Residue frames as qw, qx, qy, qz and C-alpha x, y, z in Angstrom:
[[0.367, -0.064, 0.151, -0.915, 112.54, 113.23, 95.36],
 [0.181, 0.192, 0.948, -0.175, 109.61, 111.16, 96.57],
 [0.402, -0.160, -0.440, -0.787, 106.32, 110.89, 94.71],
 [0.300, 0.064, 0.766, -0.565, 103.24, 110.16, 96.82],
 [0.430, -0.128, -0.657, -0.605, 100.42, 108.04, 95.41],
 [0.360, -0.039, 0.661, -0.657, 97.31, 107.50, 97.51],
 [0.387, -0.206, -0.795, -0.419, 94.66, 104.81, 97.13],
 [0.482, -0.203, 0.411, -0.747, 91.46, 104.81, 99.18],
 [0.433, 0.057, -0.882, -0.179, 90.59, 101.20, 99.94],
 [0.236, -0.217, -0.914, 0.248, 88.12, 98.98, 101.80],
 [0.235, -0.718, -0.599, -0.266, 84.73, 99.78, 103.35],
 [0.448, -0.711, -0.265, 0.473, 86.38, 101.97, 106.01],
 [0.393, 0.886, 0.061, 0.239, 87.83, 104.22, 103.25],
 [0.654, -0.616, 0.196, 0.394, 91.41, 103.94, 104.45],
 [0.385, 0.874, -0.280, -0.101, 94.26, 105.71, 102.66],
 [0.896, -0.120, 0.256, 0.343, 97.04, 103.45, 101.41],
 [0.108, 0.924, -0.259, -0.259, 100.24, 105.18, 100.31],
 [0.879, 0.183, 0.158, 0.412, 102.89, 104.25, 97.77],
 [0.112, -0.927, 0.229, 0.275, 106.04, 106.39, 97.98],
 [0.861, 0.155, 0.275, 0.399, 108.71, 106.14, 95.29],
 [0.166, -0.785, 0.237, 0.549, 111.64, 108.03, 93.82],
 [0.494, 0.703, -0.359, -0.364, 113.47, 108.42, 90.52],
 [0.014, 0.424, -0.905, -0.040, 115.40, 105.22, 91.22],
 [0.691, -0.099, -0.517, -0.496, 112.05, 103.38, 91.28],
 [0.282, -0.050, -0.850, 0.442, 112.51, 102.25, 94.86],
 [0.439, -0.467, -0.231, -0.733, 109.23, 102.30, 96.73],
 [0.019, 0.024, 0.831, -0.556, 107.55, 101.79, 100.07],
 [0.429, -0.464, -0.589, -0.504, 103.96, 100.74, 100.64],
 [0.021, -0.117, 0.595, -0.795, 102.49, 102.22, 103.81],
 [0.434, 0.180, 0.601, -0.646, 99.35, 100.79, 105.45],
 [0.233, 0.026, -0.760, -0.606, 98.08, 98.59, 102.61],
 [0.455, 0.130, 0.561, -0.680, 94.36, 98.52, 103.24],
 [0.492, 0.194, -0.584, -0.616, 93.40, 96.67, 100.05],
 [0.563, -0.053, 0.692, -0.448, 90.63, 94.26, 101.05],
 [0.809, 0.430, 0.281, -0.287, 88.94, 93.24, 97.82],
 [0.770, 0.082, 0.457, 0.438, 90.58, 91.46, 94.91],
 [0.428, 0.781, 0.245, 0.382, 90.09, 94.44, 92.62],
 [0.234, -0.958, 0.160, -0.038, 91.82, 96.70, 95.15],
 [0.710, -0.421, 0.461, 0.324, 94.79, 94.37, 95.37],
 [0.670, 0.414, 0.433, 0.437, 94.93, 94.39, 91.57],
 [0.138, 0.968, 0.086, 0.190, 94.84, 98.20, 91.50],
 [0.445, -0.816, 0.344, 0.134, 97.84, 98.34, 93.83],
 [0.741, -0.139, 0.547, 0.364, 99.77, 95.67, 91.96],
 [0.562, 0.659, 0.370, 0.335, 99.00, 97.19, 88.56],
 [0.001, -0.995, 0.070, -0.067, 100.20, 100.62, 89.69],
 [0.559, -0.638, 0.474, 0.236, 103.48, 99.25, 91.03],
 [0.718, 0.145, 0.570, 0.372, 103.99, 97.32, 87.79],
 [0.413, 0.831, 0.291, 0.234, 103.05, 100.22, 85.50],
 [0.116, -0.971, 0.206, -0.023, 105.48, 102.53, 87.29],
 [0.753, 0.410, -0.442, 0.264, 108.24, 99.90, 87.14],
 [0.328, -0.746, 0.384, -0.435, 108.76, 100.05, 90.90],
 [0.615, 0.087, -0.743, 0.248, 110.78, 97.78, 93.13],
 [0.599, -0.713, -0.140, -0.337, 109.22, 97.38, 96.55],
 [0.390, 0.414, -0.620, 0.540, 111.78, 97.92, 99.29],
 [0.040, -0.047, 0.691, -0.720, 109.62, 98.46, 102.38],
 [0.433, -0.534, -0.633, -0.355, 106.26, 97.38, 103.74],
 [0.122, 0.129, -0.480, 0.859, 105.42, 99.78, 106.58],
 [0.333, -0.673, -0.641, -0.159, 102.55, 100.12, 109.05],
 [0.088, -0.561, 0.227, -0.792, 101.86, 103.30, 110.97],
 [0.460, -0.186, 0.664, -0.560, 99.73, 101.09, 113.24],
 [0.088, 0.056, -0.967, -0.232, 97.86, 97.81, 112.96],
 [0.543, 0.295, 0.455, -0.641, 94.15, 98.45, 113.18],
 [0.656, 0.214, 0.715, 0.109, 92.47, 96.09, 110.77],
 [0.512, 0.822, 0.230, -0.100, 91.67, 98.64, 108.04],
 [0.076, 0.884, -0.434, -0.157, 95.38, 99.45, 107.74],
 [0.307, -0.448, 0.835, 0.085, 96.62, 95.84, 107.55],
 [0.841, 0.319, 0.296, -0.320, 94.17, 94.06, 105.25],
 [0.741, 0.647, -0.178, -0.028, 96.77, 94.02, 102.47],
 [0.303, -0.740, 0.601, 0.015, 99.91, 93.20, 104.47],
 [0.740, -0.083, 0.664, 0.065, 99.83, 89.51, 103.60],
 [0.704, 0.659, 0.258, 0.050, 99.19, 90.22, 99.91],
 [0.202, 0.925, -0.320, 0.032, 102.10, 92.66, 99.66],
 [0.450, -0.575, 0.683, 0.011, 104.44, 90.27, 101.46],
 [0.763, 0.116, 0.633, 0.059, 103.45, 87.24, 99.36],
 [0.618, 0.764, 0.179, 0.049, 103.61, 89.22, 96.10],
 [0.324, 0.870, -0.270, 0.256, 106.85, 91.15, 96.66],
 [0.822, -0.040, -0.418, 0.385, 108.63, 89.39, 99.54],
 [0.103, 0.538, -0.297, 0.782, 108.94, 92.56, 101.60],
 [0.446, -0.348, -0.745, 0.353, 108.73, 91.87, 105.33],
 [0.237, -0.852, -0.360, -0.296, 106.63, 94.07, 107.60],
 [0.354, 0.150, -0.379, 0.842, 108.13, 97.00, 109.55],
 [0.431, -0.722, -0.342, -0.419, 106.16, 98.28, 112.56],
 [0.173, -0.602, 0.521, -0.580, 106.63, 99.39, 116.15],
 [0.253, 0.064, -0.944, 0.203, 106.98, 96.52, 118.63],
 [0.262, 0.171, 0.620, -0.720, 103.92, 97.69, 120.60],
 [0.616, 0.278, -0.166, -0.718, 101.77, 97.11, 117.53],
 [0.215, 0.172, -0.952, -0.131, 102.49, 93.37, 117.43],
 [0.161, 0.261, 0.854, -0.421, 99.61, 92.66, 119.80],
 [0.447, 0.505, 0.135, -0.726, 97.28, 94.88, 117.77],
 [0.398, 0.390, -0.675, -0.483, 98.26, 93.03, 114.59],
 [0.068, 0.028, -0.994, 0.082, 97.61, 89.66, 116.22],
 [0.249, 0.410, 0.705, -0.523, 94.08, 90.67, 117.24],
 [0.251, 0.322, -0.281, -0.868, 93.18, 92.26, 113.90],
 [0.292, -0.084, -0.846, -0.438, 91.47, 89.16, 112.42],
 [0.126, -0.435, -0.820, 0.348, 89.23, 88.87, 115.49],
 [0.135, 0.525, 0.196, -0.817, 88.14, 92.47, 115.02],
 [0.213, 0.184, -0.629, -0.725, 87.66, 91.73, 111.34],
 [0.191, -0.302, -0.928, -0.106, 85.14, 89.03, 112.22],
 [0.035, -0.550, -0.578, 0.601, 83.32, 91.42, 114.53],
 [0.171, 0.527, -0.108, -0.825, 83.11, 93.98, 111.73],
 [0.784, 0.456, 0.382, -0.176, 82.02, 91.39, 109.17],
 [0.454, 0.811, -0.359, -0.085, 85.35, 91.76, 107.35],
 [0.887, -0.305, 0.315, 0.149, 87.21, 88.46, 107.71],
 [0.499, 0.787, -0.364, 0.005, 90.73, 88.32, 106.30],
 [0.927, -0.048, -0.165, 0.332, 93.95, 86.34, 106.39],
 [0.327, -0.921, 0.141, 0.156, 96.53, 88.04, 108.56],
 [0.362, 0.766, -0.521, 0.104, 100.16, 88.71, 107.73],
 [0.948, -0.309, 0.080, 0.006, 102.31, 85.70, 108.60],
 [0.717, 0.499, -0.234, 0.427, 105.84, 86.79, 107.69],
 [0.594, -0.153, -0.358, 0.704, 108.77, 88.16, 109.68],
 [0.155, -0.952, -0.255, -0.064, 108.50, 91.36, 111.68],
 [0.536, 0.193, -0.180, 0.802, 111.05, 94.16, 111.88],
 [0.299, -0.798, -0.462, 0.245, 110.53, 96.61, 114.70],
 [0.281, 0.654, 0.049, 0.701, 110.85, 100.36, 114.30],
 [0.444, -0.571, -0.405, 0.558, 111.86, 102.83, 117.01],
 [0.079, 0.981, 0.135, -0.118, 111.66, 106.60, 117.21],
 [0.168, -0.812, 0.428, 0.359, 114.51, 108.17, 115.29],
 [0.652, 0.038, 0.682, 0.329, 114.94, 105.28, 112.88],
 [0.258, 0.592, -0.288, -0.707, 115.40, 106.32, 109.26],
 [0.752, 0.352, 0.556, 0.030, 113.79, 104.56, 106.31],
 [0.082, -0.580, 0.446, 0.677, 115.98, 105.15, 103.25],
 [0.730, 0.539, 0.419, 0.038, 114.82, 105.01, 99.65],
 [0.608, 0.540, 0.048, 0.580, 117.97, 105.88, 97.76],
 [0.288, 0.218, -0.251, 0.898, 118.86, 109.42, 98.80],
 [0.435, -0.503, -0.164, -0.729, 115.39, 110.04, 100.22],
 [0.246, 0.017, -0.829, 0.502, 114.67, 109.52, 103.90],
 [0.550, -0.582, -0.327, -0.502, 111.67, 109.05, 106.14],
 [0.069, 0.316, -0.699, 0.638, 112.20, 109.60, 109.86],
 [0.499, -0.427, -0.750, -0.079, 110.19, 107.50, 112.29],
 [0.169, -0.354, 0.341, -0.854, 108.34, 109.53, 114.95],
 [0.233, -0.260, -0.914, 0.204, 106.63, 107.68, 117.80],
 [0.304, -0.187, -0.013, -0.934, 103.06, 109.00, 118.26],
 [0.178, -0.252, -0.946, 0.103, 101.03, 106.70, 120.53],
 [0.287, 0.155, 0.357, -0.876, 97.49, 107.32, 121.71],
 [0.725, 0.224, -0.221, -0.613, 95.25, 106.16, 118.88],
 [0.964, 0.024, -0.265, 0.021, 97.17, 102.89, 119.07],
 [0.697, -0.680, 0.116, 0.198, 99.94, 101.94, 121.52],
 [0.634, -0.280, 0.412, 0.592, 102.74, 101.73, 118.99],
 [0.476, 0.829, 0.291, 0.048, 101.58, 104.24, 116.41],
 [0.459, -0.370, 0.266, 0.763, 104.34, 105.90, 114.37],
 [0.483, 0.842, 0.133, -0.200, 104.38, 108.47, 111.58],
 [0.742, 0.065, 0.311, 0.590, 106.89, 108.76, 108.75],
 [0.008, 0.936, 0.068, -0.346, 108.34, 112.25, 108.28],
 [0.691, 0.352, 0.217, 0.593, 110.20, 113.45, 105.19],
 [0.272, -0.738, -0.117, 0.606, 111.91, 116.62, 106.38],
 [0.306, -0.170, 0.473, 0.809, 113.46, 117.41, 103.00],
 [0.067, -0.329, -0.649, -0.683, 110.08, 117.56, 101.26],
 [0.232, -0.065, 0.359, -0.902, 108.08, 118.79, 104.26],
 [0.732, -0.152, -0.311, -0.587, 105.47, 116.04, 104.51],
 [0.208, -0.243, 0.894, -0.314, 104.54, 113.18, 106.78],
 [0.564, -0.176, -0.706, -0.390, 102.47, 110.05, 106.43],
 [0.217, -0.384, 0.470, -0.765, 100.42, 110.33, 109.58],
 [0.230, -0.211, -0.946, 0.090, 98.15, 107.31, 109.92],
 [0.337, -0.684, -0.570, -0.306, 95.29, 108.00, 112.33],
 [0.418, -0.297, -0.404, 0.757, 96.90, 110.55, 114.66],
 [0.049, 0.512, 0.107, -0.851, 95.89, 113.87, 113.11],
 [0.359, 0.527, 0.699, 0.322, 93.19, 114.68, 110.58],
 [0.064, 0.351, 0.217, 0.909, 91.95, 117.81, 108.85],
 [0.407, -0.449, 0.016, -0.795, 90.13, 119.52, 111.71],
 [0.884, -0.353, -0.046, -0.302, 90.09, 116.41, 113.84],
 [0.123, -0.575, 0.796, -0.145, 92.17, 113.76, 115.62],
 [0.445, 0.059, -0.883, -0.138, 92.27, 109.97, 115.83],
 [0.737, -0.474, -0.175, -0.449, 89.68, 108.17, 117.90],
 [0.083, 0.446, -0.782, 0.428, 90.75, 106.75, 121.26],
 [0.735, -0.175, 0.307, -0.579, 87.76, 104.56, 122.15],
 [0.864, 0.239, -0.432, -0.099, 89.30, 101.45, 120.57],
 [0.890, -0.417, -0.056, 0.176, 91.19, 98.93, 122.74],
 [0.716, -0.203, 0.023, 0.668, 94.53, 100.33, 124.02],
 [0.218, 0.671, 0.184, 0.684, 93.67, 103.86, 122.89],
 [0.423, -0.570, -0.412, 0.572, 94.25, 106.77, 125.25],
 [0.194, 0.916, 0.279, 0.212, 93.06, 110.34, 124.69],
 [0.324, -0.912, 0.169, 0.185, 95.63, 112.13, 126.87],
 [0.651, -0.273, 0.524, 0.477, 98.48, 110.19, 125.28],
 [0.514, 0.557, 0.501, 0.419, 97.22, 111.06, 121.79],
 [0.026, 0.988, 0.124, 0.092, 96.95, 114.76, 122.57],
 [0.503, -0.727, 0.345, 0.315, 100.45, 114.71, 124.05],
 [0.672, 0.059, 0.555, 0.486, 101.79, 113.00, 120.92],
 [0.372, 0.770, 0.391, 0.341, 100.19, 115.56, 118.65],
 [0.134, -0.990, 0.003, -0.031, 101.28, 118.60, 120.63],
 [0.508, -0.716, 0.421, 0.229, 104.80, 117.44, 121.49],
 [0.619, -0.093, 0.657, 0.421, 105.72, 115.54, 118.31],
 [0.418, 0.528, 0.596, 0.436, 103.73, 117.05, 115.45],
 [0.018, 0.961, 0.274, 0.036, 102.76, 120.60, 116.36],
 [0.429, -0.735, 0.261, 0.455, 106.45, 121.44, 116.85],
 [0.596, 0.157, 0.549, 0.565, 107.13, 120.75, 113.16],
 [0.034, -0.172, 0.220, 0.960, 107.16, 123.61, 110.62],
 [0.483, 0.417, 0.391, -0.663, 103.74, 124.89, 109.65],
 [0.507, 0.491, -0.417, -0.572, 104.23, 124.07, 105.98],
 [0.103, -0.183, 0.977, 0.038, 104.59, 120.34, 106.65],
 [0.657, -0.010, -0.371, -0.656, 101.83, 118.47, 104.80],
 [0.421, -0.146, 0.817, -0.366, 100.02, 115.74, 106.72],
 [0.555, 0.088, -0.647, -0.516, 98.76, 112.78, 104.70],
 [0.526, -0.257, 0.585, -0.562, 96.33, 110.98, 107.03],
 [0.189, -0.011, 0.981, 0.042, 94.96, 107.48, 107.17],
 [0.197, 0.629, 0.751, 0.037, 91.48, 108.73, 106.21],
 [0.105, 0.925, 0.284, -0.230, 90.21, 111.79, 104.40],
 [0.508, 0.796, -0.013, 0.331, 92.03, 114.66, 102.75],
 [0.655, 0.045, -0.273, 0.703, 95.46, 116.03, 103.53],
 [0.233, -0.959, -0.160, -0.031, 96.13, 119.04, 105.73],
 [0.478, 0.546, -0.376, 0.576, 99.14, 120.94, 107.07],
 [0.500, -0.289, -0.562, 0.593, 100.63, 121.39, 110.50],
 [0.048, 0.017, -0.084, 0.995, 99.99, 125.13, 110.24],
 [0.464, -0.324, -0.443, -0.695, 96.31, 124.67, 109.41],
 [0.681, -0.417, -0.602, 0.016, 95.83, 122.42, 112.43],
 [0.396, -0.128, -0.403, 0.815, 97.79, 124.75, 114.70],
 [0.121, -0.089, -0.040, -0.988, 95.39, 127.53, 113.80],
 [0.566, -0.097, -0.180, -0.798, 92.04, 125.78, 113.60],
 [0.579, -0.109, -0.806, -0.059, 91.92, 122.32, 115.15],
 [0.491, -0.612, 0.067, -0.617, 89.56, 122.72, 118.11],
 [0.928, -0.264, -0.259, 0.045, 90.72, 119.43, 119.67],
 [0.710, 0.112, -0.258, 0.645, 94.13, 121.01, 120.32],
 [0.085, -0.733, 0.044, -0.674, 93.01, 124.19, 122.06]]
């Protein structure tokens, strides 16, 4: 069974997730740790829980979700897993960081590309990769069917949706992703987003005005 730990990091208040099981295998998803103290918080938690990092995963590569990629890779040796269409977004992230007044050193390790239907295994626990472009061209979410939750990045929020005014964003594509990939999941599925509080598929089916 997977335990979900969330940290809210950096000036953009991005949610970083650590998922781990009884075997102490873990995945870090969207490490947004920007400041030294945030990196220490993440490292201390992994150490205190006695976890072994198996996967470094990005839902997408906007700068607030990738600040900590390099730190995680250099500390634990776990290479980055992302969709191939996010490679270009990752490469441009430092330039956007300069524009936002948030300079950082980008990830410089190997890349492993994810596709829809891929399965991320942590022992007996599994996360299914679902391709959900629109907010970003290669955005994916990680769905744990057995425990009825998904790590959703910036696709769907509580009462809202991801923005599409950033480079390579597309509103119609995002709405299609949400309706055809997420809204078809059971209503009890919990959605852990890249910003803000969690929600459920059922709650958004009933009350998200962007999806009417």
